[in-house]
C-alpha positions in Angstrom: 4.0 -5.1 -8.2 4.2 -6.4 -4.7 0.7 -8.0 -4.1 -1.2 -7.8 -0.9 -0.3 -11.4 0.1 3.4 -10.3 0.1 2.7 -7.4 2.4 2.7 -7.5 6.2 -0.8 -6.5 7.3 -1.6 -6.3 11.0 -4.5 -8.7 12.0 -4.9 -9.9 8.4 -5.0 -13.6 9.5 -8.2 -12.8 11.5 -11.3 -13.2 9.2 -13.3 -10.9 11.6 -11.0 -8.1 10.5 -9.8 -8.9 6.9 -11.0 -11.0 4.0 -8.9 -12.2 1.0 -11.1 -12.0 -2.1 -9.6 -13.2 -5.4 -9.3 -10.8 -8.3 -8.6 -11.5 -11.9 -6.1 -9.1 -13.4 -6.4 -7.9 -17.1 -3.5 -10.3 -17.8 -5.7 -13.2 -16.6 -3.6 -13.7 -13.5 -5.7 -14.3 -10.4 -4.4 -12.5 -7.2 -5.7 -12.2 -3.6 -6.5 -8.7 -2.4 -6.9 -7.7 1.3 -10.3 -6.3 2.2 -10.7 -4.6 5.6 -14.0 -5.8 7.2 -13.7 -4.0 10.6 -10.5 -2.7 12.1 -9.3 0.2 14.2 -5.6 -0.5 13.6 -4.3 0.0 10.0 -0.7 -1.1 9.6 0.6 -2.3 6.3 4.3 -2.8 5.5 6.3 -4.1 2.6 9.8 -4.1 1.2 11.6 -4.6 -2.1 15.2 -5.1 -3.0 16.4 -2.1 -5.0 19.1 -4.0 -6.8 16.3 -5.6 -8.9 15.7 -2.2 -10.4 17.6 -0.4 -13.3 20.4 1.8 -11.9 19.9 5.5 -12.5 16.2 5.2 -13.2 13.7 7.4 -11.4 11.0 5.2 -9.8 7.7 5.9 -8.1 6.1 3.8 -5.4 2.3 3.7 -4.9 -0.3 1.6 -3.0 -3.1 0.4 -5.2 -6.3 0.6 -3.2 -10.0 1.2 -3.5 -12.8 2.0 -1.1 -16.0 -0.1 -1.4 -19.3 1.7 -1.6 -20.0 0.6 2.0 -16.6 2.0 3.3 -16.9 3.9 6.5 -14.7 5.5 9.2 -12.1 7.1 7.0 -12.4 10.6 8.4 -8.8 10.6 9.8 -6.0 10.7 7.3 -3.7 7.7 6.9 0.1 8.0 6.8 2.2 6.6 3.9 6.0 6.4 4.0 8.9 5.2 2.0 12.3 4.5 3.6 15.3 4.0 1.2 18.4 1.9 1.7 20.4 5.0 2.6 18.0 5.7 5.5 16.3 8.7 3.9 12.5 8.7 4.5 9.6 10.2 2.6 6.3 10.6 4.5 2.9 12.3 4.0 -0.8 12.0 5.0 -3.6 10.9 2.6 -7.3 11.5 3.1 -8.8 8.2 1.9 -12.3 9.6 2.4 -11.7 11.9 -0.6 -11.0 9.1 -3.1 -13.8 7.9 -5.4 -15.6 4.7 -4.3 -15.4 1.4 -6.2 -12.4 2.6 -8.3 -8.8 1.4 -8.0 -6.7 4.4 -7.0 -2.9 4.7 -6.8 -1.8 6.4 -3.5 1.7 7.8 -4.2 4.1 7.0 -1.4 7.2 8.5 -2.9 9.9 8.5 -5.6 13.6 7.7 -5.8 16.4 7.1 -8.2 17.8 3.5 -8.1 21.5 3.5 -7.1 23.9 0.5 -7.3 26.1 2.4 -4.8 23.5 2.0 -2.1 22.0 -1.5 -2.4 19.4 -2.8 0.0 15.7 -3.0 0.7 13.4 -0.1 0.4 10.4 -0.2 2.8 7.0 1.2 2.3 4.1 1.6 4.8 0.5 2.7 5.1 -0.7 3.1 8.7 -3.2 4.8 11.0 -3.6 3.6 14.6 -3.8 6.7 16.8 -7.5 7.7 16.2 -9.0 4.5 17.6 -11.8 4.8 15.0 -13.3 1.7 13.5 -12.9 1.5 9.7 -14.1 -0.8 7.0 -14.3 -1.1 3.2 -10.6 -0.6 2.3 -9.3 -3.0 -0.4 -5.6 -3.3 -0.9 -4.4 -4.8 -4.2 -0.7 -4.2 -3.5 2.2 -1.7 -4.1 3.4 -0.8 -7.6 7.0 0.2 -8.2 7.5 1.6 -11.7 9.7 4.0 -13.7 8.3 7.5 -13.5 7.4 9.0 -16.9 
């Protein structure tokens, strides 16, 4: 898991736009999530070194998010993308307004097979900044990278 504090989130240092509530995981570990207060520019990026993964294993990458009951402004789909060390890219749109409120949801970004022949960082993103619409109520826990069943 790459937690929210380890992601690059535009305007996250401005408490008029984002808050950092603490959450206790089922394991007892306390983490900081990123909660959008009011923002018209969603841009979240992260990366992970693929050599830390088991070679030959098929992995999936997903953002772990939820919409608060008071969430608003999510009429325009957001983009999610995954760029692998070989330069290949997976991309699609997600309609956040369709996910249930107040429940953690995994937003699948993509999948890939770890390869020792092509080491390097994979990069993952969630973004929407063309609509100019003001949004609120998105909570980002982080990005999960796990073997696909």
